[in-house]
N, C-alpha and C positions, 0 to 999 in steps of 0.2 A: 433461186429458192431451193432449199434442201428438201427433198422428199422425206417424209417421216414414215414411221411404221403405220401401215394401214390399220384403221380401226376395225376390230373384229369383235365378235360376241365374247371371245375369250382372250384375255391378255396372254402373252407368251410367258409361261412359267420359267423362271430363271434361277439358277444356282450360281453364286459367286464363290470363286476359290481364290483366296488371298490370305497371306499371313495376317493374323489379327493385328489391328492397329489403325493408324490414320488412313492408310490407303484402302483398306477393306471398308472402313466407314465411308470414305469418299466415294468409292465405287457403288456402295449400297445406296447412298443418297442420290448420286447421279443417275443410276438406273431407275430408282424409284420415281424420279421426276420425269422419266420418259413415258410418254403415252404408249400404251400397248405392252408394257413390261410389268410383270409382277414378280418381285424378288421373293422367293419362297424359302430360301435357305442360304446360309453362308458357311463356308468350310475353310479351315486354315491349312489343310494339307490334302494331298491326293487321295489317300485312303478314306478319309471322312467324306470328301467330295463324291467319290464313287458310291459310297453308301447312300448319300443323298440322291444321286442320280437313280440308283436302283429303287429307292423308296418313293420318290416323287415323279419320276419319268418326265423331267422338264424338257422344254423345247430348246432351251438355250443354256449353255455353260459358258460363263465368263471367267477367264483365268488371268491372273495378274503375273507380270514378269518378276515379281519378288519371290516366286517359287524357283526351285532348281530346274534347269532346262530338262534334265532327265525325268523329273517328276511331271513336268508339263507334257512331255512326249508320251510317257506311259499313261497318264490320265486321259489324254485325247484318244489314244488307241483303245483303252479299256471302256471309256464312255461310249464310243461309237460301236463297240462290240455289244455292249449292254443295250444300247438304244440307238440303232442305226440312223434314225431321223434327227438325232440331236445336232444342233449347230453349235460350233465352238468359236468364241471370240476371245482372242488373246491380246492383252495389253502389253506392248513392247516398249523397249527403251531405245532401240537402234534399228537401222535398216538391215543389218546383219541378222538380227533376231527375226525380222519379218520373213526373210527367205527361209530360215530354219523352221519357224513355226508353221508356215504354209506347207513346207515339205513334210512335216510331221502330221498333217491332216487338219490343221486349223482351217476353218471356213472363212475367217476374216481376222484382220489384226487392226488395232488402233493404237496410236501413240499414247503412252502413259501420260505425257504432258500435253496432250491435245485438248482442244476446246470442246465444249458441250455440243457445238454444231458438228464437229468431226465425229463424235460419238454417235449422234443421231444419224449421220450419213452412213456410218458403218453398220448400224442396226437396220437401217432401211435396206441396204444392200443384202444383208442376211435375210430379211423378210422377203425380198423379191426373189432371192435364189431358192427359197424353200418351196 
């Protein structure tokens, strides 16, 4: 059985960063269906996402691999400078990206083509590490 995010009095406020389109909508729907997650904003680029992090002070930043790698690296660094307790989950396409994203400061990665159970498992790992 996969452990899920523990129920708490406050859901984890989450900002999604993904180019507008089907993947952003899919991420929003998938995360909205997760118990303990509250999607509070979506951004299509790193600058807008950093503005949302500053404004909302979310606990979780979810980044899609449809952004440029350099943009993801810069956003992770800037977000963690702005809010040191933020957790970053990056959706990846390959194992090469996994190593790279973790080296750049991502707290967890999940396969872009993974199942809902794999997403729940990644979120649970993040919640336990917090």
